[in-house]
PyMOL CGO cylinders between C-alpha atoms (Angstrom):
from pymol import cmd
from pymol.cgo import CYLINDER

trace = [
    CYLINDER, 4.65, -20.78, 10.42, 6.75, -18.96, 7.94, 0.3, 1, 1, 1, 1, 1, 1,
    CYLINDER, 6.75, -18.96, 7.94, 8.63, -16.41, 9.08, 0.3, 1, 1, 1, 1, 1, 1,
    CYLINDER, 8.63, -16.41, 9.08, 7.32, -12.86, 9.16, 0.3, 1, 1, 1, 1, 1, 1,
    CYLINDER, 7.32, -12.86, 9.16, 9.19, -11.88, 6.46, 0.3, 1, 1, 1, 1, 1, 1,
    CYLINDER, 9.19, -11.88, 6.46, 8.40, -15.06, 3.99, 0.3, 1, 1, 1, 1, 1, 1,
    CYLINDER, 8.40, -15.06, 3.99, 4.21, -14.08, 5.11, 0.3, 1, 1, 1, 1, 1, 1,
    CYLINDER, 4.21, -14.08, 5.11, 4.92, -9.88, 3.86, 0.3, 1, 1, 1, 1, 1, 1,
    CYLINDER, 4.92, -9.88, 3.86, 6.80, -12.05, 0.44, 0.3, 1, 1, 1, 1, 1, 1,
    CYLINDER, 6.80, -12.05, 0.44, 3.98, -14.45, -0.44, 0.3, 1, 1, 1, 1, 1, 1,
    CYLINDER, 3.98, -14.45, -0.44, 1.26, -11.49, 0.17, 0.3, 1, 1, 1, 1, 1, 1,
    CYLINDER, 1.26, -11.49, 0.17, 2.90, -9.16, -2.21, 0.3, 1, 1, 1, 1, 1, 1,
    CYLINDER, 2.90, -9.16, -2.21, 3.96, -12.30, -4.50, 0.3, 1, 1, 1, 1, 1, 1,
    CYLINDER, 3.96, -12.30, -4.50, 0.32, -13.06, -4.88, 0.3, 1, 1, 1, 1, 1, 1,
    CYLINDER, 0.32, -13.06, -4.88, -0.62, -9.59, -5.00, 0.3, 1, 1, 1, 1, 1, 1,
    CYLINDER, -0.62, -9.59, -5.00, 1.39, -9.25, -8.66, 0.3, 1, 1, 1, 1, 1, 1,
    CYLINDER, 1.39, -9.25, -8.66, 0.23, -12.24, -9.63, 0.3, 1, 1, 1, 1, 1, 1,
    CYLINDER, 0.23, -12.24, -9.63, -2.79, -10.83, -11.63, 0.3, 1, 1, 1, 1, 1, 1,
    CYLINDER, -2.79, -10.83, -11.63, -4.29, -6.79, -10.81, 0.3, 1, 1, 1, 1, 1, 1,
    CYLINDER, -4.29, -6.79, -10.81, -6.34, -5.74, -9.37, 0.3, 1, 1, 1, 1, 1, 1,
    CYLINDER, -6.34, -5.74, -9.37, -8.51, -9.13, -8.87, 0.3, 1, 1, 1, 1, 1, 1,
    CYLINDER, -8.51, -9.13, -8.87, -5.74, -10.52, -7.63, 0.3, 1, 1, 1, 1, 1, 1,
    CYLINDER, -5.74, -10.52, -7.63, -4.20, -7.44, -4.98, 0.3, 1, 1, 1, 1, 1, 1,
    CYLINDER, -4.20, -7.44, -4.98, -7.37, -7.67, -3.25, 0.3, 1, 1, 1, 1, 1, 1,
    CYLINDER, -7.37, -7.67, -3.25, -7.63, -11.42, -3.83, 0.3, 1, 1, 1, 1, 1, 1,
    CYLINDER, -7.63, -11.42, -3.83, -5.01, -11.17, -1.35, 0.3, 1, 1, 1, 1, 1, 1,
    CYLINDER, -5.01, -11.17, -1.35, -5.48, -8.03, 1.26, 0.3, 1, 1, 1, 1, 1, 1,
    CYLINDER, -5.48, -8.03, 1.26, -8.90, -10.64, 2.11, 0.3, 1, 1, 1, 1, 1, 1,
    CYLINDER, -8.90, -10.64, 2.11, -5.90, -14.15, 2.02, 0.3, 1, 1, 1, 1, 1, 1,
    CYLINDER, -5.90, -14.15, 2.02, -4.04, -12.41, 4.13, 0.3, 1, 1, 1, 1, 1, 1,
    CYLINDER, -4.04, -12.41, 4.13, -5.34, -9.43, 6.14, 0.3, 1, 1, 1, 1, 1, 1,
    CYLINDER, -5.34, -9.43, 6.14, -6.37, -10.18, 9.53, 0.3, 1, 1, 1, 1, 1, 1,
    CYLINDER, -6.37, -10.18, 9.53, -10.59, -9.15, 9.96, 0.3, 1, 1, 1, 1, 1, 1,
    CYLINDER, -10.59, -9.15, 9.96, -8.59, -6.23, 12.14, 0.3, 1, 1, 1, 1, 1, 1,
    CYLINDER, -8.59, -6.23, 12.14, -6.36, -5.66, 10.46, 0.3, 1, 1, 1, 1, 1, 1,
    CYLINDER, -6.36, -5.66, 10.46, -5.93, -1.61, 10.69, 0.3, 1, 1, 1, 1, 1, 1,
    CYLINDER, -5.93, -1.61, 10.69, -3.69, 0.93, 9.19, 0.3, 1, 1, 1, 1, 1, 1,
    CYLINDER, -3.69, 0.93, 9.19, -1.85, 3.20, 10.80, 0.3, 1, 1, 1, 1, 1, 1,
    CYLINDER, -1.85, 3.20, 10.80, -0.63, 6.58, 9.76, 0.3, 1, 1, 1, 1, 1, 1,
    CYLINDER, -0.63, 6.58, 9.76, 3.40, 7.71, 10.48, 0.3, 1, 1, 1, 1, 1, 1,
    CYLINDER, 3.40, 7.71, 10.48, 2.21, 9.47, 14.67, 0.3, 1, 1, 1, 1, 1, 1,
    CYLINDER, 2.21, 9.47, 14.67, 0.42, 5.74, 15.27, 0.3, 1, 1, 1, 1, 1, 1,
    CYLINDER, 0.42, 5.74, 15.27, -2.65, 6.72, 14.50, 0.3, 1, 1, 1, 1, 1, 1,
    CYLINDER, -2.65, 6.72, 14.50, -5.41, 4.25, 13.02, 0.3, 1, 1, 1, 1, 1, 1,
    CYLINDER, -5.41, 4.25, 13.02, -6.61, 5.45, 9.66, 0.3, 1, 1, 1, 1, 1, 1,
    CYLINDER, -6.61, 5.45, 9.66, -7.98, 2.26, 7.85, 0.3, 1, 1, 1, 1, 1, 1,
    CYLINDER, -7.98, 2.26, 7.85, -9.15, -1.10, 8.69, 0.3, 1, 1, 1, 1, 1, 1,
    CYLINDER, -9.15, -1.10, 8.69, -9.13, -3.85, 6.47, 0.3, 1, 1, 1, 1, 1, 1,
    CYLINDER, -9.13, -3.85, 6.47, -12.00, -3.13, 3.98, 0.3, 1, 1, 1, 1, 1, 1,
    CYLINDER, -12.00, -3.13, 3.98, -10.35, 0.67, 3.55, 0.3, 1, 1, 1, 1, 1, 1,
    CYLINDER, -10.35, 0.67, 3.55, -7.77, -0.78, 2.61, 0.3, 1, 1, 1, 1, 1, 1,
    CYLINDER, -7.77, -0.78, 2.61, -9.18, -3.00, 0.31, 0.3, 1, 1, 1, 1, 1, 1,
    CYLINDER, -9.18, -3.00, 0.31, -11.21, -0.57, -1.51, 0.3, 1, 1, 1, 1, 1, 1,
    CYLINDER, -11.21, -0.57, -1.51, -7.64, 2.72, -1.56, 0.3, 1, 1, 1, 1, 1, 1,
    CYLINDER, -7.64, 2.72, -1.56, -6.30, -0.63, -3.61, 0.3, 1, 1, 1, 1, 1, 1,
    CYLINDER, -6.30, -0.63, -3.61, -9.36, -0.74, -6.28, 0.3, 1, 1, 1, 1, 1, 1,
    CYLINDER, -9.36, -0.74, -6.28, -10.12, 3.13, -6.64, 0.3, 1, 1, 1, 1, 1, 1,
    CYLINDER, -10.12, 3.13, -6.64, -5.52, 3.46, -6.81, 0.3, 1, 1, 1, 1, 1, 1,
    CYLINDER, -5.52, 3.46, -6.81, -5.49, 0.75, -9.25, 0.3, 1, 1, 1, 1, 1, 1,
    CYLINDER, -5.49, 0.75, -9.25, -8.43, 2.58, -11.03, 0.3, 1, 1, 1, 1, 1, 1,
    CYLINDER, -8.43, 2.58, -11.03, -6.16, 5.78, -11.16, 0.3, 1, 1, 1, 1, 1, 1,
    CYLINDER, -6.16, 5.78, -11.16, -2.98, 3.90, -12.16, 0.3, 1, 1, 1, 1, 1, 1,
    CYLINDER, -2.98, 3.90, -12.16, -4.06, 1.12, -15.26, 0.3, 1, 1, 1, 1, 1, 1,
    CYLINDER, -4.06, 1.12, -15.26, 0.29, 0.52, -15.09, 0.3, 1, 1, 1, 1, 1, 1,
    CYLINDER, 0.29, 0.52, -15.09, 0.22, 0.59, -11.53, 0.3, 1, 1, 1, 1, 1, 1,
    CYLINDER, 0.22, 0.59, -11.53, 3.18, -1.41, -9.40, 0.3, 1, 1, 1, 1, 1, 1,
    CYLINDER, 3.18, -1.41, -9.40, 4.88, -1.94, -6.25, 0.3, 1, 1, 1, 1, 1, 1,
    CYLINDER, 4.88, -1.94, -6.25, 8.57, -3.28, -6.80, 0.3, 1, 1, 1, 1, 1, 1,
    CYLINDER, 8.57, -3.28, -6.80, 9.08, -4.52, -4.06, 0.3, 1, 1, 1, 1, 1, 1,
    CYLINDER, 9.08, -4.52, -4.06, 13.79, -3.81, -2.86, 0.3, 1, 1, 1, 1, 1, 1,
    CYLINDER, 13.79, -3.81, -2.86, 14.42, -5.80, 0.30, 0.3, 1, 1, 1, 1, 1, 1,
    CYLINDER, 14.42, -5.80, 0.30, 11.98, -7.49, 3.07, 0.3, 1, 1, 1, 1, 1, 1,
    CYLINDER, 11.98, -7.49, 3.07, 13.66, -8.38, 6.33, 0.3, 1, 1, 1, 1, 1, 1,
    CYLINDER, 13.66, -8.38, 6.33, 11.83, -9.34, 9.61, 0.3, 1, 1, 1, 1, 1, 1,
    CYLINDER, 11.83, -9.34, 9.61, 12.12, -7.40, 12.45, 0.3, 1, 1, 1, 1, 1, 1,
    CYLINDER, 12.12, -7.40, 12.45, 10.71, -6.78, 16.54, 0.3, 1, 1, 1, 1, 1, 1,
    CYLINDER, 10.71, -6.78, 16.54, 6.85, -7.96, 15.19, 0.3, 1, 1, 1, 1, 1, 1,
    CYLINDER, 6.85, -7.96, 15.19, 6.95, -7.65, 12.15, 0.3, 1, 1, 1, 1, 1, 1,
    CYLINDER, 6.95, -7.65, 12.15, 8.30, -7.58, 8.82, 0.3, 1, 1, 1, 1, 1, 1,
    CYLINDER, 8.30, -7.58, 8.82, 10.33, -4.52, 6.69, 0.3, 1, 1, 1, 1, 1, 1,
    CYLINDER, 10.33, -4.52, 6.69, 8.75, -4.49, 3.61, 0.3, 1, 1, 1, 1, 1, 1,
    CYLINDER, 8.75, -4.49, 3.61, 11.56, -1.65, 1.62, 0.3, 1, 1, 1, 1, 1, 1,
    CYLINDER, 11.56, -1.65, 1.62, 9.67, -0.97, -2.27, 0.3, 1, 1, 1, 1, 1, 1,
    CYLINDER, 9.67, -0.97, -2.27, 8.02, 1.30, -4.47, 0.3, 1, 1, 1, 1, 1, 1,
    CYLINDER, 8.02, 1.30, -4.47, 5.55, 2.56, -6.54, 0.3, 1, 1, 1, 1, 1, 1,
    CYLINDER, 5.55, 2.56, -6.54, 5.56, 3.12, -9.76, 0.3, 1, 1, 1, 1, 1, 1,
    CYLINDER, 5.56, 3.12, -9.76, 2.94, 4.25, -12.56, 0.3, 1, 1, 1, 1, 1, 1,
    CYLINDER, 2.94, 4.25, -12.56, 0.60, 7.00, -15.34, 0.3, 1, 1, 1, 1, 1, 1,
    CYLINDER, 0.60, 7.00, -15.34, -2.13, 8.32, -12.81, 0.3, 1, 1, 1, 1, 1, 1,
    CYLINDER, -2.13, 8.32, -12.81, -4.66, 8.14, -16.29, 0.3, 1, 1, 1, 1, 1, 1,
    CYLINDER, -4.66, 8.14, -16.29, -7.78, 7.81, -14.47, 0.3, 1, 1, 1, 1, 1, 1,
    CYLINDER, -7.78, 7.81, -14.47, -9.60, 9.89, -11.61, 0.3, 1, 1, 1, 1, 1, 1,
    CYLINDER, -9.60, 9.89, -11.61, -8.39, 9.06, -8.33, 0.3, 1, 1, 1, 1, 1, 1,
    CYLINDER, -8.39, 9.06, -8.33, -10.96, 9.68, -5.48, 0.3, 1, 1, 1, 1, 1, 1,
    CYLINDER, -10.96, 9.68, -5.48, -9.73, 10.45, -2.03, 0.3, 1, 1, 1, 1, 1, 1,
    CYLINDER, -9.73, 10.45, -2.03, -13.35, 11.31, -0.94, 0.3, 1, 1, 1, 1, 1, 1,
    CYLINDER, -13.35, 11.31, -0.94, -13.14, 9.00, 2.85, 0.3, 1, 1, 1, 1, 1, 1,
    CYLINDER, -13.14, 9.00, 2.85, -9.54, 10.71, 3.11, 0.3, 1, 1, 1, 1, 1, 1,
    CYLINDER, -9.54, 10.71, 3.11, -11.17, 13.73, 2.75, 0.3, 1, 1, 1, 1, 1, 1,
    CYLINDER, -11.17, 13.73, 2.75, -9.53, 15.04, -0.58, 0.3, 1, 1, 1, 1, 1, 1,
    CYLINDER, -9.53, 15.04, -0.58, -12.64, 14.98, -2.72, 0.3, 1, 1, 1, 1, 1, 1,
    CYLINDER, -12.64, 14.98, -2.72, -11.56, 13.23, -6.01, 0.3, 1, 1, 1, 1, 1, 1,
    CYLINDER, -11.56, 13.23, -6.01, -8.08, 14.20, -8.25, 0.3, 1, 1, 1, 1, 1, 1,
    CYLINDER, -8.08, 14.20, -8.25, -9.05, 14.31, -11.51, 0.3, 1, 1, 1, 1, 1, 1,
    CYLINDER, -9.05, 14.31, -11.51, -6.35, 12.11, -14.03, 0.3, 1, 1, 1, 1, 1, 1,
    CYLINDER, -6.35, 12.11, -14.03, -2.79, 14.22, -13.98, 0.3, 1, 1, 1, 1, 1, 1,
    CYLINDER, -2.79, 14.22, -13.98, -1.67, 12.09, -17.23, 0.3, 1, 1, 1, 1, 1, 1,
    CYLINDER, -1.67, 12.09, -17.23, 1.56, 12.21, -14.75, 0.3, 1, 1, 1, 1, 1, 1,
    CYLINDER, 1.56, 12.21, -14.75, 4.08, 9.30, -14.65, 0.3, 1, 1, 1, 1, 1, 1,
    CYLINDER, 4.08, 9.30, -14.65, 5.13, 8.16, -11.27, 0.3, 1, 1, 1, 1, 1, 1,
    CYLINDER, 5.13, 8.16, -11.27, 8.11, 7.29, -9.70, 0.3, 1, 1, 1, 1, 1, 1,
    CYLINDER, 8.11, 7.29, -9.70, 8.22, 7.34, -5.62, 0.3, 1, 1, 1, 1, 1, 1,
    CYLINDER, 8.22, 7.34, -5.62, 11.33, 7.11, -4.41, 0.3, 1, 1, 1, 1, 1, 1,
    CYLINDER, 11.33, 7.11, -4.41, 12.20, 4.16, -2.17, 0.3, 1, 1, 1, 1, 1, 1,
    CYLINDER, 12.20, 4.16, -2.17, 9.77, 3.78, 0.97, 0.3, 1, 1, 1, 1, 1, 1,
    CYLINDER, 9.77, 3.78, 0.97, 9.22, 1.46, 4.00, 0.3, 1, 1, 1, 1, 1, 1,
    CYLINDER, 9.22, 1.46, 4.00, 6.75, -0.03, 6.81, 0.3, 1, 1, 1, 1, 1, 1,
    CYLINDER, 6.75, -0.03, 6.81, 6.13, -2.20, 8.58, 0.3, 1, 1, 1, 1, 1, 1,
    CYLINDER, 6.13, -2.20, 8.58, 4.24, -4.57, 8.74, 0.3, 1, 1, 1, 1, 1, 1,
    CYLINDER, 4.24, -4.57, 8.74, 3.19, -6.75, 11.94, 0.3, 1, 1, 1, 1, 1, 1,
    CYLINDER, 3.19, -6.75, 11.94, 2.40, -10.08, 11.26, 0.3, 1, 1, 1, 1, 1, 1,
    CYLINDER, 2.40, -10.08, 11.26, 0.40, -13.30, 14.08, 0.3, 1, 1, 1, 1, 1, 1,
    CYLINDER, 0.40, -13.30, 14.08, 1.34, -16.43, 12.27, 0.3, 1, 1, 1, 1, 1, 1,
    CYLINDER, 1.34, -16.43, 12.27, 0.07, -16.66, 8.51, 0.3, 1, 1, 1, 1, 1, 1,
    CYLINDER, 0.07, -16.66, 8.51, -2.21, -12.63, 8.97, 0.3, 1, 1, 1, 1, 1, 1,
    CYLINDER, -2.21, -12.63, 8.97, -1.33, -9.08, 8.40, 0.3, 1, 1, 1, 1, 1, 1,
    CYLINDER, -1.33, -9.08, 8.40, -2.61, -7.64, 11.45, 0.3, 1, 1, 1, 1, 1, 1,
    CYLINDER, -2.61, -7.64, 11.45, -1.34, -3.85, 11.10, 0.3, 1, 1, 1, 1, 1, 1,
    CYLINDER, -1.34, -3.85, 11.10, 0.85, -1.65, 9.09, 0.3, 1, 1, 1, 1, 1, 1,
    CYLINDER, 0.85, -1.65, 9.09, 2.32, 1.66, 9.33, 0.3, 1, 1, 1, 1, 1, 1,
    CYLINDER, 2.32, 1.66, 9.33, 4.55, 3.28, 6.57, 0.3, 1, 1, 1, 1, 1, 1,
    CYLINDER, 4.55, 3.28, 6.57, 8.10, 4.26, 7.79, 0.3, 1, 1, 1, 1, 1, 1,
    CYLINDER, 8.10, 4.26, 7.79, 9.10, 6.57, 4.96, 0.3, 1, 1, 1, 1, 1, 1,
    CYLINDER, 9.10, 6.57, 4.96, 7.54, 7.51, 1.48, 0.3, 1, 1, 1, 1, 1, 1,
    CYLINDER, 7.54, 7.51, 1.48, 4.84, 5.11, 0.70, 0.3, 1, 1, 1, 1, 1, 1,
    CYLINDER, 4.84, 5.11, 0.70, 1.13, 5.95, -0.02, 0.3, 1, 1, 1, 1, 1, 1,
    CYLINDER, 1.13, 5.95, -0.02, 2.02, 10.23, 1.15, 0.3, 1, 1, 1, 1, 1, 1,
    CYLINDER, 2.02, 10.23, 1.15, 4.97, 9.66, -2.32, 0.3, 1, 1, 1, 1, 1, 1,
    CYLINDER, 4.97, 9.66, -2.32, 2.87, 8.12, -4.78, 0.3, 1, 1, 1, 1, 1, 1,
    CYLINDER, 2.87, 8.12, -4.78, -0.19, 11.21, -3.69, 0.3, 1, 1, 1, 1, 1, 1,
    CYLINDER, -0.19, 11.21, -3.69, 2.58, 13.93, -3.98, 0.3, 1, 1, 1, 1, 1, 1,
    CYLINDER, 2.58, 13.93, -3.98, 3.58, 12.87, -7.47, 0.3, 1, 1, 1, 1, 1, 1,
    CYLINDER, 3.58, 12.87, -7.47, 0.60, 14.04, -8.84, 0.3, 1, 1, 1, 1, 1, 1,
    CYLINDER, 0.60, 14.04, -8.84, 0.53, 17.33, -6.69, 0.3, 1, 1, 1, 1, 1, 1,
    CYLINDER, 0.53, 17.33, -6.69, -2.36, 15.42, -4.75, 0.3, 1, 1, 1, 1, 1, 1,
    CYLINDER, -2.36, 15.42, -4.75, -0.84, 16.28, -1.10, 0.3, 1, 1, 1, 1, 1, 1,
    CYLINDER, -0.84, 16.28, -1.10, 2.76, 18.41, -0.44, 0.3, 1, 1, 1, 1, 1, 1,
    CYLINDER, 2.76, 18.41, -0.44, 5.27, 16.30, -0.78, 0.3, 1, 1, 1, 1, 1, 1,
    CYLINDER, 5.27, 16.30, -0.78, 7.54, 15.94, 2.71, 0.3, 1, 1, 1, 1, 1, 1,
    CYLINDER, 7.54, 15.94, 2.71, 10.64, 16.45, 1.12, 0.3, 1, 1, 1, 1, 1, 1,
]
cmd.load_cgo(trace, "trace")
C-alpha cells in the first residue's frame, strides 16, 4: 500500500498527464464512489460526479489551466497538498450548480496564492477533501466571480 502522500502524488501526476481528459480519468480512478468534497466549514458541497463536472467546466474556461504542486505531506488521516493554480480565463465558466451563474470570459491571467487542501485517503482511494486555504476560492476571486478573502 502506498503512503497517503504517494496516492495524492500519483493522482496529481496522472491528472496532468494530458488534460483535460487525464484529469477526468484520474478522478474516476482515484476518487472513491462515495467521495465527499467539503468546504472550509466542514459542509459537504460535492460528490465524485460534481467534482468531475467542475473539473470539466474549469478546463473549458481556462484552456491553459494548470495546478502546480509545491509540497505533499502525510498527515493524520490524510495528506496535505500545497499548490497554486494558474491559467487565463478565456471561456465562460458555468458555476450555475454553485448558484453563481455563468461567469463570462474575462481574459484575465490568474496565478493564485499558495493554497492547501487536506485529502483523506483510505487504501489507494481519495475519500474526501477539505480546503485549508485558497484553492478554487482563490481562482474564482482572481476572475472576479467571488470577493477576495484577503
